matplotlib code that plots the C-alpha trace (Angstrom):
import matplotlib.pyplot as plt

x = [17.3, 18.5, 17.7, 13.9, 11.3, 10.9, 13.6, 11.1, 9.1, 12.0, 11.5, 12.6, 13.8, 14.5, 14.2, 12.2, 8.6, 8.3, 8.9, 7.4, 8.9, 7.9, 9.2, 8.7, 9.7, 11.1, 11.4, 14.6, 14.9, 15.3, 12.0, 10.3, 11.5, 10.1, 6.8, 6.6, 7.4, 4.6, 2.1, 2.9, -0.1, 1.8, 2.2, 4.7, 7.3, 9.7, 12.5, 16.0, 19.0, 21.3, 23.8, 24.4, 23.8, 23.3, 20.0, 21.7, 23.0, 19.6, 18.1, 20.9, 20.2, 16.5, 17.2, 19.7, 17.5, 14.1, 15.1, 13.2, 13.6, 9.8, 9.3, 11.0, 10.8, 13.5, 13.6, 16.5, 16.4, 18.3, 18.1, 18.9, 18.3, 15.0, 13.7, 13.9, 13.0, 12.4, 12.7, 11.0, 12.5, 11.3, 7.7, 6.2, 3.3, 0.0, 1.8, 1.4, -1.7, -2.6, -2.5, -0.9, -0.7, 2.8, 1.8, 0.7, 2.0, 2.0, 4.3, 4.1, 4.3, 4.4, 4.0, 4.9, 4.1, 4.0, 3.4, 5.1, 4.9, 1.3, -0.6, -3.9, -2.4, -2.2, -1.4, 1.3, -0.1, 0.6, -0.7, 0.2, -1.0, -0.5, -1.4, -3.7, -5.5, -5.4, -4.2, -3.8, -4.0, -4.3, -3.5, -0.3, -1.6, -4.7, -6.8, -9.6, -8.7, -8.9, -11.4, -9.4, -11.2, -9.1, -7.2, -8.7, -8.0, -8.1, -9.9, -7.2, -4.2, -5.9, -7.1, -3.6, -2.1, -5.0, -4.3, -0.6, -1.5, -3.8, -1.1, 1.2, -1.4, -2.8, -4.9, -4.2, -5.4, -3.4, -0.1, 1.5, 1.4, 5.1, 5.0, 2.0, 3.7, 6.9, 5.0, 2.9, 6.1, 7.5, 4.4, 4.7, 8.4, 7.6, 4.6, 5.8, 9.6, 10.1, 13.2, 15.2, 19.0, 19.1, 22.8, 22.7, 19.7, 20.9, 24.6, 25.6, 25.0, 22.2, 21.0, 18.9, 16.4, 15.0, 11.4, 11.5, 9.3, 10.0]
y = [11.6, 10.6, 8.3, 8.8, 6.1, 5.5, 2.7, 0.5, 0.2, -1.7, -5.5, -7.3, -4.0, -5.4, -9.2, -11.8, -11.6, -7.8, -5.3, -4.3, -1.2, 0.9, 4.4, 6.6, 10.0, 10.7, 7.1, 5.2, 2.4, -0.2, 1.1, 1.0, -2.6, -3.7, -2.1, -3.7, -7.1, -6.6, -6.6, -10.1, -12.4, -15.3, -13.8, -16.5, -14.9, -12.5, -10.4, -11.6, -9.6, -11.5, -8.7, -6.5, -8.2, -7.5, -8.3, -11.3, -12.6, -12.3, -14.4, -17.0, -17.1, -17.7, -20.4, -22.1, -22.0, -22.9, -24.7, -22.0, -18.2, -17.8, -20.0, -17.4, -13.6, -11.1, -7.3, -5.0, -1.5, 1.8, 5.5, 8.5, 12.0, 12.2, 9.1, 5.4, 2.5, -1.2, -3.6, -7.0, -10.2, -13.8, -14.8, -11.5, -11.6, -11.7, -12.1, -8.6, -6.9, -3.5, -4.0, -2.8, 0.3, 1.3, 4.9, 5.2, 8.0, 10.6, 8.8, 9.5, 6.1, 5.3, 1.8, 0.8, -2.8, -4.8, -8.5, -8.6, -12.3, -12.8, -14.2, -12.7, -10.0, -7.6, -4.0, -2.1, -0.2, 2.9, 3.9, 6.8, 6.7, 9.3, 9.0, 6.1, 7.7, 6.8, 9.9, 8.6, 5.3, 4.2, 1.5, 2.7, 1.3, 3.6, 1.0, 0.6, -3.1, -4.8, -2.5, 0.7, 3.6, 6.8, 8.1, 7.4, 9.0, 12.4, 14.7, 17.4, 15.0, 12.7, 15.6, 17.0, 13.8, 13.3, 16.8, 15.9, 12.6, 14.5, 17.0, 14.1, 12.8, 10.0, 8.0, 7.1, 3.6, 3.7, 3.6, 0.3, -0.5, -0.1, 3.5, 4.3, 2.7, 4.7, 8.0, 7.4, 6.8, 10.0, 11.9, 10.4, 11.3, 14.9, 15.4, 13.7, 14.2, 10.4, 8.6, 5.5, 4.9, 2.4, 1.6, 1.0, -1.2, -3.3, -3.5, -2.6, -4.2, -3.1, -4.2, -7.2, -9.1, -12.5, -13.3, -16.6, -18.5, -17.5]
z = [8.4, 5.0, 2.1, 2.1, 1.9, -1.8, -1.9, 0.0, -3.2, -4.9, -5.2, -2.0, -0.6, 2.8, 2.4, 0.5, 1.7, 1.9, 4.7, 8.1, 9.7, 12.7, 13.0, 16.1, 17.3, 20.7, 21.8, 22.2, 19.7, 22.5, 24.0, 20.6, 20.0, 23.4, 22.5, 19.1, 20.7, 23.2, 20.4, 19.1, 19.2, 20.7, 24.2, 25.2, 22.9, 24.6, 23.2, 23.9, 22.8, 20.4, 19.8, 16.8, 13.4, 9.8, 8.1, 6.4, 9.7, 11.3, 8.6, 9.0, 12.7, 12.2, 9.7, 11.9, 15.0, 13.4, 10.1, 8.1, 8.3, 8.4, 11.5, 13.8, 14.3, 15.0, 15.3, 14.4, 15.8, 15.4, 15.8, 13.7, 15.1, 17.0, 15.3, 16.2, 13.9, 14.1, 11.2, 11.4, 10.1, 9.6, 9.8, 10.9, 8.6, 10.5, 13.9, 15.3, 16.7, 18.1, 21.8, 24.0, 21.8, 20.7, 20.6, 24.2, 26.3, 23.5, 21.0, 17.3, 15.6, 11.9, 10.5, 6.9, 5.8, 2.6, 2.3, -1.1, -1.7, -0.5, -3.4, -2.6, -3.1, -0.1, -0.9, 1.0, 4.0, 6.0, 9.4, 11.7, 15.3, 18.0, 21.7, 21.1, 18.1, 14.5, 12.7, 9.1, 7.3, 3.7, 1.1, -0.7, -4.0, -3.7, -5.5, -3.0, -2.3, 1.0, 2.5, 1.9, 0.3, 0.4, 3.4, 6.8, 10.2, 11.8, 9.4, 9.4, 9.1, 6.6, 4.3, 4.3, 3.0, 0.5, -0.9, -1.4, -3.1, -5.4, -6.2, -7.1, -9.6, -7.4, -7.6, -11.2, -12.1, -15.3, -13.4, -12.4, -8.7, -8.1, -9.4, -7.2, -4.2, -4.7, -5.2, -2.1, -0.1, -1.4, -0.3, 3.2, 3.3, 2.4, 4.7, 7.8, 7.3, 7.4, 6.1, 6.8, 6.5, 3.7, 3.9, 7.6, 7.4, 4.4, 5.0, 8.6, 12.0, 14.3, 17.8, 17.3, 19.5, 18.9, 19.9, 21.8, 24.2, 27.8]

ax = plt.figure().add_subplot(projection="3d")
ax.plot(x, y, z, "-o")
ax.set_aspect("equal")
plt.show()
């Protein structure tokens, strides 16, 4: 994979409102998108393919159908190498839960999310799950807010990530949040070999599903 993850720390890196991305190994992107859609709290919503669209086109579709981008939800998905990814659009904030588990059946699933415009504010978050187990999770600002205190999860995996964060000089409460966010993403990229194709996500078309009532 190319491009890394650190570009997600840029302002409005995907769209206004922040980003929510799911990455999985050894799953087809269509399968991953279906699994992500299954976790939406409003169970009447079902994924309907609307073709291959750019991110801008997806937002235009949501605005045209619902009158406001944040009143609808869409998922764009793609693959690169052995990895699949799903990018959420629209009003995804607070709309997805943990069941049924996306990582069932032995899947390795990584979730990166940042409600950038939430005024509370909510820090960016990372979680790695494998075969229905939490392997690693932490607040990418590393500031102890929102109930996060260090790296949680499987002791071996979590300690490995914590050691890399320490080697990168984190936590450092004198650094601004964006720098810490970017450095945390670089650690995740290095440790888990994670990356996302920035140009493809931002500029090209990808298969897209709209979540609509059945």
